[in-house]
PANUGU-194557 format. One record per residue: residue number from 1; chain; x, y, z of N, C-alpha, C in turn. Coordinates in nm, 4 decimals, decimal comma, always signed. Example, Ala and Ser with C-alpha at 12.3 -4.5 7.8 and 13.67 -1.06 7.14 Angstrom:
<node><num>1</num><chaine>A</chaine><n_east>+1,3190</n_east><n_north>-0,5690</n_north><n_up>+0,7800</n_up><ca_east>+1,2300</ca_east><ca_north>-0,4500</ca_north><ca_up>+0,7800</ca_up><c_east>+1,3200</c_east><c_north>-0,3300</c_north><c_up>+0,7800</c_up></node>
<node><num>2</num><chaine>A</chaine><n_east>+1,2850</n_east><n_north>-0,2250</n_north><n_up>+0,7080</n_up><ca_east>+1,3670</ca_east><ca_north>-0,1060</ca_north><ca_up>+0,7140</ca_up><c_east>+1,2900</c_east><c_north>+0,0030</c_north><c_up>+0,7870</c_up></node>
***
This chain:
<node><num>1</num><chaine>A</chaine><n_east>+0,0729</n_east><n_north>-0,1144</n_north><n_up>-0,0006</n_up><ca_east>+0,0150</ca_east><ca_north>+0,0025</ca_north><ca_up>-0,0133</ca_up><c_east>+0,0939</c_east><c_north>+0,1223</c_north><c_up>-0,0016</c_up></node>
<node><num>2</num><chaine>A</chaine><n_east>+0,0453</n_east><n_north>+0,2204</n_north><n_up>-0,0831</n_up><ca_east>+0,1336</ca_east><ca_north>+0,3490</ca_north><ca_up>-0,1006</ca_up><c_east>+0,1069</c_east><c_north>+0,4207</c_north><c_up>+0,0338</c_up></node>
<node><num>3</num><chaine>A</chaine><n_east>+0,1873</n_east><n_north>+0,5067</n_north><n_up>+0,0579</n_up><ca_east>+0,1835</ca_east><ca_north>+0,6061</ca_north><ca_up>+0,1692</ca_up><c_east>+0,0612</c_east><c_north>+0,6865</c_north><c_up>+0,1590</c_up></node>
<node><num>4</num><chaine>A</chaine><n_east>+0,0136</n_east><n_north>+0,7235</n_north><n_up>+0,0427</n_up><ca_east>-0,0968</ca_east><ca_north>+0,8035</ca_north><ca_up>+0,0455</ca_up><c_east>-0,2464</c_east><c_north>+0,7224</c_north><c_up>+0,0734</c_up></node>
<node><num>5</num><chaine>A</chaine><n_east>-0,2255</n_east><n_north>+0,5972</n_north><n_up>+0,0108</n_up><ca_east>-0,3430</ca_east><ca_north>+0,5257</ca_north><ca_up>+0,0640</ca_up><c_east>-0,3452</c_east><c_north>+0,4718</c_north><c_up>+0,2158</c_up></node>
<node><num>6</num><chaine>A</chaine><n_east>-0,2231</n_east><n_north>+0,4706</n_north><n_up>+0,2750</n_up><ca_east>-0,2130</ca_east><ca_north>+0,4432</ca_north><ca_up>+0,4311</ca_up><c_east>-0,2750</c_east><c_north>+0,5863</c_north><c_up>+0,4886</c_up></node>
<node><num>7</num><chaine>A</chaine><n_east>-0,2232</n_east><n_north>+0,6870</n_north><n_up>+0,4397</n_up><ca_east>-0,2990</ca_east><ca_north>+0,8130</ca_north><ca_up>+0,5235</ca_up><c_east>-0,4526</c_east><c_north>+0,8280</c_north><c_up>+0,4931</c_up></node>
<node><num>8</num><chaine>A</chaine><n_east>-0,4933</n_east><n_north>+0,7764</n_north><n_up>+0,3664</n_up><ca_east>-0,6431</ca_east><ca_north>+0,7766</ca_north><ca_up>+0,3452</ca_up><c_east>-0,7192</c_east><c_north>+0,6738</c_north><c_up>+0,4356</c_up></node>
<node><num>9</num><chaine>A</chaine><n_east>-0,6317</n_east><n_north>+0,5770</n_north><n_up>+0,4719</n_up><ca_east>-0,6927</ca_east><ca_north>+0,4522</ca_north><ca_up>+0,5644</ca_up><c_east>-0,7022</c_east><c_north>+0,5396</c_north><c_up>+0,6858</c_up></node>
<node><num>10</num><chaine>A</chaine><n_east>-0,5934</n_east><n_north>+0,5994</n_north><n_up>+0,7341</n_up><ca_east>-0,5877</ca_east><ca_north>+0,6425</ca_north><ca_up>+0,8665</ca_up><c_east>-0,6972</c_east><c_north>+0,7517</c_north><c_up>+0,8927</c_up></node>
<node><num>11</num><chaine>A</chaine><n_east>-0,6982</n_east><n_north>+0,8396</n_north><n_up>+0,7793</n_up><ca_east>-0,8311</ca_east><ca_north>+0,9370</ca_north><ca_up>+0,7924</ca_up><c_east>-0,9585</c_east><c_north>+0,8562</c_north><c_up>+0,7909</c_up></node>
<node><num>12</num><chaine>A</chaine><n_east>-0,9687</n_east><n_north>+0,7737</n_north><n_up>+0,7180</n_up><ca_east>-1,1020</ca_east><ca_north>+0,7016</ca_north><ca_up>+0,7261</ca_up><c_east>-1,1508</c_east><c_north>+0,6513</c_north><c_up>+0,8774</c_up></node>
<node><num>13</num><chaine>A</chaine><n_east>-1,0522</n_east><n_north>+0,6037</n_north><n_up>+0,9373</n_up><ca_east>-1,0573</ca_east><ca_north>+0,5771</ca_north><ca_up>+1,0623</ca_up><c_east>-1,1175</c_east><c_north>+0,6683</c_north><c_up>+1,1687</c_up></node>
<node><num>14</num><chaine>A</chaine><n_east>-1,0889</n_east><n_north>+0,7772</n_north><n_up>+1,1445</n_up><ca_east>-1,1177</ca_east><ca_north>+0,9163</ca_north><ca_up>+1,2423</ca_up><c_east>-1,2633</c_east><c_north>+0,9474</c_north><c_up>+1,2120</c_up></node>
<node><num>15</num><chaine>A</chaine><n_east>-1,3249</n_east><n_north>+0,9157</n_north><n_up>+1,0996</n_up><ca_east>-1,4468</ca_east><ca_north>+0,9496</ca_north><ca_up>+1,0538</ca_up><c_east>-1,5372</c_east><c_north>+0,8830</c_north><c_up>+1,1566</c_up></node>
<node><num>16</num><chaine>A</chaine><n_east>-1,6564</n_east><n_north>+0,9758</n_north><n_up>+1,1735</n_up><ca_east>-1,7738</ca_east><ca_north>+0,8974</ca_north><ca_up>+1,2674</ca_up><c_east>-1,8151</c_east><c_north>+0,7676</c_north><c_up>+1,1664</c_up></node>
<node><num>17</num><chaine>A</chaine><n_east>-1,8831</n_east><n_north>+0,6926</n_north><n_up>+1,2356</n_up><ca_east>-1,9269</ca_east><ca_north>+0,5691</ca_north><ca_up>+1,1753</ca_up><c_east>-2,0178</c_east><c_north>+0,5979</c_north><c_up>+1,0602</c_up></node>
<node><num>18</num><chaine>A</chaine><n_east>-2,0997</n_east><n_north>+0,6853</n_north><n_up>+1,0561</n_up><ca_east>-2,2076</ca_east><ca_north>+0,7069</ca_north><ca_up>+0,9430</ca_up><c_east>-2,1568</c_east><c_north>+0,7672</c_north><c_up>+0,8309</c_up></node>
<node><num>19</num><chaine>A</chaine><n_east>-2,0298</n_east><n_north>+0,8453</n_north><n_up>+0,8535</n_up><ca_east>-1,9606</ca_east><ca_north>+0,8908</ca_north><ca_up>+0,7421</ca_up><c_east>-1,8757</c_east><c_north>+0,7737</c_north><c_up>+0,6763</c_up></node>
<node><num>20</num><chaine>A</chaine><n_east>-1,8071</n_east><n_north>+0,6920</n_north><n_up>+0,7693</n_up><ca_east>-1,7711</ca_east><ca_north>+0,5868</ca_north><ca_up>+0,6908</ca_up><c_east>-1,8404</c_east><c_north>+0,4980</c_north><c_up>+0,6124</c_up></node>
<node><num>21</num><chaine>A</chaine><n_east>-1,9745</n_east><n_north>+0,4677</n_north><n_up>+0,6771</n_up><ca_east>-2,0544</ca_east><ca_north>+0,3879</ca_north><ca_up>+0,6009</ca_up><c_east>-2,0888</c_east><c_north>+0,4697</c_north><c_up>+0,4712</c_up></node>
<node><num>22</num><chaine>A</chaine><n_east>-2,1029</n_east><n_north>+0,5874</n_north><n_up>+0,4488</n_up><ca_east>-2,1297</ca_east><ca_north>+0,6633</ca_north><ca_up>+0,3166</ca_up><c_east>-2,0153</c_east><c_north>+0,6314</c_north><c_up>+0,2448</c_up></node>
<node><num>23</num><chaine>A</chaine><n_east>-1,8980</n_east><n_north>+0,6672</n_north><n_up>+0,2690</n_up><ca_east>-1,8018</ca_east><ca_north>+0,6628</ca_north><ca_up>+0,2095</ca_up><c_east>-1,7653</c_east><c_north>+0,5146</c_north><c_up>+0,1392</c_up></node>
<node><num>24</num><chaine>A</chaine><n_east>-1,7890</n_east><n_north>+0,4175</n_north><n_up>+0,2369</n_up><ca_east>-1,7813</ca_east><ca_north>+0,2753</ca_north><ca_up>+0,1750</ca_up><c_east>-1,8845</c_east><c_north>+0,2592</c_north><c_up>+0,0624</c_up></node>
<node><num>25</num><chaine>A</chaine><n_east>-1,9992</n_east><n_north>+0,3035</n_north><n_up>+0,0696</n_up><ca_east>-2,0857</ca_east><ca_north>+0,2790</ca_north><ca_up>-0,0086</ca_up><c_east>-2,0586</c_east><c_north>+0,3357</c_north><c_up>-0,1670</c_up></node>
<node><num>26</num><chaine>A</chaine><n_east>-1,9886</n_east><n_north>+0,4917</n_north><n_up>-0,1555</n_up><ca_east>-1,9446</ca_east><ca_north>+0,5501</ca_north><ca_up>-0,2692</ca_up><c_east>-1,8347</c_east><c_north>+0,4657</c_north><c_up>-0,3355</c_up></node>
<node><num>27</num><chaine>A</chaine><n_east>-1,7307</n_east><n_north>+0,4089</n_north><n_up>-0,2469</n_up><ca_east>-1,6290</ca_east><ca_north>+0,3488</ca_north><ca_up>-0,2901</ca_up><c_east>-1,6528</c_east><c_north>+0,2171</c_north><c_up>-0,3727</c_up></node>
<node><num>28</num><chaine>A</chaine><n_east>-1,7812</n_east><n_north>+0,1384</n_north><n_up>-0,3155</n_up><ca_east>-1,8079</ca_east><ca_north>+0,0101</ca_north><ca_up>-0,3565</ca_up><c_east>-1,8699</c_east><c_north>+0,0328</c_north><c_up>-0,4935</c_up></node>
<node><num>29</num><chaine>A</chaine><n_east>-1,9584</n_east><n_north>+0,1514</n_north><n_up>-0,5124</n_up><ca_east>-2,0280</ca_east><ca_north>+0,1870</ca_north><ca_up>-0,6432</ca_up><c_east>-1,9315</c_east><c_north>+0,2051</c_north><c_up>-0,7303</c_up></node>
<node><num>30</num><chaine>A</chaine><n_east>-1,8183</n_east><n_north>+0,2738</n_north><n_up>-0,7096</n_up><ca_east>-1,7262</ca_east><ca_north>+0,3094</ca_north><ca_up>-0,7869</ca_up><c_east>-1,6274</c_east><c_north>+0,2136</c_north><c_up>-0,8565</c_up></node>
<node><num>31</num><chaine>A</chaine><n_east>-1,6120</n_east><n_north>+0,0966</n_north><n_up>-0,7515</n_up><ca_east>-1,5278</ca_east><ca_north>-0,0230</ca_north><ca_up>-0,7922</ca_up><c_east>-1,6115</c_east><c_north>-0,0857</c_north><c_up>-0,9172</c_up></node>
<node><num>32</num><chaine>A</chaine><n_east>-1,7463</n_east><n_north>-0,0747</n_north><n_up>-0,9331</n_up><ca_east>-1,7969</ca_east><ca_north>-0,1420</ca_north><ca_up>-1,0448</ca_up><c_east>-1,7693</c_east><c_north>-0,0957</c_north><c_up>-1,1671</c_up></node>
<node><num>33</num><chaine>A</chaine><n_east>-1,6857</n_east><n_north>+0,0364</n_north><n_up>-1,1744</n_up><ca_east>-1,6487</ca_east><ca_north>+0,0912</ca_north><ca_up>-1,2850</ca_up><c_east>-1,4888</c_east><c_north>+0,0523</c_north><c_up>-1,3100</c_up></node>
<node><num>34</num><chaine>A</chaine><n_east>-1,4426</n_east><n_north>-0,0050</n_north><n_up>-1,2412</n_up><ca_east>-1,3194</ca_east><ca_north>-0,0434</ca_north><ca_up>-1,2641</ca_up><c_east>-1,3082</c_east><c_north>-0,1696</c_north><c_up>-1,3572</c_up></node>
<node><num>35</num><chaine>A</chaine><n_east>-1,1928</n_east><n_north>-0,1598</n_north><n_up>-1,4463</n_up><ca_east>-1,1623</ca_east><ca_north>-0,2803</ca_north><ca_up>-1,5392</ca_up><c_east>-1,1807</c_east><c_north>-0,4157</c_north><c_up>-1,4754</c_up></node>
<node><num>36</num><chaine>A</chaine><n_east>-1,2364</n_east><n_north>-0,5279</n_north><n_up>-1,5395</n_up><ca_east>-1,2368</ca_east><ca_north>-0,6526</ca_north><ca_up>-1,4602</ca_up><c_east>-1,1251</c_east><c_north>-0,7073</c_north><c_up>-1,4116</c_up></node>
<node><num>37</num><chaine>A</chaine><n_east>-0,9955</n_east><n_north>-0,6713</n_north><n_up>-1,4881</n_up><ca_east>-0,8744</ca_east><ca_north>-0,7085</ca_north><ca_up>-1,4675</ca_up><c_east>-0,8288</c_east><c_north>-0,6573</c_north><c_up>-1,3273</c_up></node>
<node><num>38</num><chaine>A</chaine><n_east>-0,8969</n_east><n_north>-0,5580</n_north><n_up>-1,2762</n_up><ca_east>-0,8260</ca_east><ca_north>-0,4998</ca_north><ca_up>-1,1381</ca_up><c_east>-0,8634</c_east><c_north>-0,5684</c_north><c_up>-1,0204</c_up></node>
<node><num>39</num><chaine>A</chaine><n_east>-0,9714</n_east><n_north>-0,6501</n_north><n_up>-1,0414</n_up><ca_east>-1,0133</ca_east><ca_north>-0,7319</ca_north><ca_up>-0,9161</ca_up><c_east>-0,9979</c_east><c_north>-0,8748</c_north><c_up>-0,9368</c_up></node>
<node><num>40</num><chaine>A</chaine><n_east>-0,8522</n_east><n_north>-0,9198</n_north><n_up>-0,9691</n_up><ca_east>-0,8192</ca_east><ca_north>-1,0732</ca_north><ca_up>-1,0013</ca_up><c_east>-0,8333</c_east><c_north>-1,1566</c_north><c_up>-0,8553</c_up></node>
<node><num>41</num><chaine>A</chaine><n_east>-0,8339</n_east><n_north>-1,2584</n_north><n_up>-0,8958</n_up><ca_east>-0,8378</ca_east><ca_north>-1,3679</ca_north><ca_up>-0,7611</ca_up><c_east>-0,7161</c_east><c_north>-1,3426</c_north><c_up>-0,6703</c_up></node>
<node><num>42</num><chaine>A</chaine><n_east>-0,5847</n_east><n_north>-1,3145</n_north><n_up>-0,7316</n_up><ca_east>-0,4636</ca_east><ca_north>-1,2707</ca_north><ca_up>-0,6609</ca_up><c_east>-0,4892</c_east><c_north>-1,1552</c_north><c_up>-0,5706</c_up></node>
<node><num>43</num><chaine>A</chaine><n_east>-0,5448</n_east><n_north>-1,0367</n_north><n_up>-0,6460</n_up><ca_east>-0,5569</ca_east><ca_north>-0,9153</ca_north><ca_up>-0,5977</ca_up><c_east>-0,6423</c_east><c_north>-0,9234</c_north><c_up>-0,4717</c_up></node>
<node><num>44</num><chaine>A</chaine><n_east>-0,7463</n_east><n_north>-0,9982</n_north><n_up>-0,4708</n_up><ca_east>-0,8143</ca_east><ca_north>-1,0265</ca_north><ca_up>-0,3726</ca_up><c_east>-0,7985</c_east><c_north>-1,1108</c_north><c_up>-0,2550</c_up></node>
<node><num>45</num><chaine>A</chaine><n_east>-0,7273</n_east><n_north>-1,2262</n_north><n_up>-0,2697</n_up><ca_east>-0,6970</ca_east><ca_north>-1,3299</ca_north><ca_up>-0,1824</ca_up><c_east>-0,5815</c_east><c_north>-1,2979</c_north><c_up>-0,0794</c_up></node>
<node><num>46</num><chaine>A</chaine><n_east>-0,4847</n_east><n_north>-1,2082</n_north><n_up>-0,1273</n_up><ca_east>-0,3752</ca_east><ca_north>-1,1637</ca_north><ca_up>-0,0386</ca_up><c_east>-0,4327</c_east><c_north>-1,0534</c_north><c_up>+0,0594</c_up></node>
<node><num>47</num><chaine>A</chaine><n_east>-0,5009</n_east><n_north>-0,9623</n_north><n_up>+0,0326</n_up><ca_east>-0,5706</ca_east><ca_north>-0,8879</ca_north><ca_up>+0,1298</ca_up><c_east>-0,6564</c_east><c_north>-0,9691</c_north><c_up>+0,2192</c_up></node>
<node><num>48</num><chaine>A</chaine><n_east>-0,7318</n_east><n_north>-1,0483</n_north><n_up>+0,1618</n_up><ca_east>-0,8186</ca_east><ca_north>-1,1316</ca_north><ca_up>+0,2482</ca_up><c_east>-0,7704</c_east><c_north>-1,2116</c_north><c_up>+0,3637</c_up></node>
<node><num>49</num><chaine>A</chaine><n_east>-0,6656</n_east><n_north>-1,2665</n_north><n_up>+0,3040</n_up><ca_east>-0,5954</ca_east><ca_north>-1,3515</ca_north><ca_up>+0,4199</ca_up><c_east>-0,5188</c_east><c_north>-1,2643</c_north><c_up>+0,5071</c_up></node>
<node><num>50</num><chaine>A</chaine><n_east>-0,4709</n_east><n_north>-1,1531</n_north><n_up>+0,4826</n_up><ca_east>-0,4205</ca_east><ca_north>-1,0794</ca_north><ca_up>+0,5953</ca_up><c_east>-0,5205</c_east><c_north>-1,0322</c_north><c_up>+0,6780</c_up></node>
<node><num>51</num><chaine>A</chaine><n_east>-0,6429</n_east><n_north>-0,9769</n_north><n_up>+0,6215</n_up><ca_east>-0,7556</ca_east><ca_north>-0,9389</ca_north><ca_up>+0,7099</ca_up><c_east>-0,7836</c_east><c_north>-1,0492</c_north><c_up>+0,8098</c_up></node>
<node><num>52</num><chaine>A</chaine><n_east>-0,8186</n_east><n_north>-1,1809</n_north><n_up>+0,7644</n_up><ca_east>-0,8499</ca_east><ca_north>-1,2832</ca_north><ca_up>+0,8321</ca_up><c_east>-0,7553</c_east><c_north>-1,3209</c_north><c_up>+0,9680</c_up></node>
<node><num>53</num><chaine>A</chaine><n_east>-0,6296</n_east><n_north>-1,3012</n_north><n_up>+0,9108</n_up><ca_east>-0,5377</ca_east><ca_north>-1,3272</ca_north><ca_up>+1,0113</ca_up><c_east>-0,5338</c_east><c_north>-1,2364</c_north><c_up>+1,1034</c_up></node>
<node><num>54</num><chaine>A</chaine><n_east>-0,5395</n_east><n_north>-1,0997</n_north><n_up>+1,0922</n_up><ca_east>-0,5571</ca_east><ca_north>-1,0007</ca_north><ca_up>+1,2012</ca_up><c_east>-0,6853</c_east><c_north>-1,0264</c_north><c_up>+1,2629</c_up></node>
<node><num>55</num><chaine>A</chaine><n_east>-0,7983</n_east><n_north>-1,0537</n_north><n_up>+1,2102</n_up><ca_east>-0,9160</ca_east><ca_north>-1,0750</ca_north><ca_up>+1,2775</ca_up><c_east>-0,9030</c_east><c_north>-1,2060</c_north><c_up>+1,3906</c_up></node>
<node><num>56</num><chaine>A</chaine><n_east>-0,8254</n_east><n_north>-1,3037</n_north><n_up>+1,3276</n_up><ca_east>-0,8131</ca_east><ca_north>-1,4216</ca_north><ca_up>+1,4218</ca_up><c_east>-0,7205</c_east><c_north>-1,3895</c_north><c_up>+1,5445</c_up></node>
<node><num>57</num><chaine>A</chaine><n_east>-0,6113</n_east><n_north>-1,3097</n_north><n_up>+1,5066</n_up><ca_east>-0,5290</ca_east><ca_north>-1,2765</ca_north><ca_up>+1,6119</ca_up><c_east>-0,6093</c_east><c_north>-1,1836</c_north><c_up>+1,7257</c_up></node>
<node><num>58</num><chaine>A</chaine><n_east>-0,6971</n_east><n_north>-1,0798</n_north><n_up>+1,6827</n_up><ca_east>-0,7738</ca_east><ca_north>-1,0334</ca_north><ca_up>+1,7908</ca_up><c_east>-0,8587</c_east><c_north>-1,0889</c_north><c_up>+1,8557</c_up></node>
<node><num>59</num><chaine>A</chaine><n_east>-0,9009</n_east><n_north>-1,2065</n_north><n_up>+1,8040</n_up><ca_east>-1,0058</ca_east><ca_north>-1,2939</ca_north><ca_up>+1,8622</ca_up><c_east>-0,9291</c_east><c_north>-1,3741</c_north><c_up>+1,9758</c_up></node>
<node><num>60</num><chaine>A</chaine><n_east>-0,7825</n_east><n_north>-1,4107</n_north><n_up>+1,9530</n_up><ca_east>-0,7381</ca_east><ca_north>-1,4810</ca_north><ca_up>+2,0408</ca_up><c_east>-0,6989</c_east><c_north>-1,4337</c_north><c_up>+2,1851</c_up></node>
***
């Protein structure tokens, strides 16, 4: 992840929950406009694996 993307993520975390929800909806709507090649299995499984590992560590 780029430094800019990391800053955006950090800023997102500071938003109130309702604004986070609104932004997520807009981003998901926009993701439907991406070329099909942007969301390959490899592009999705890496971040998903990382997320599940982090959630599993939090649950332990």
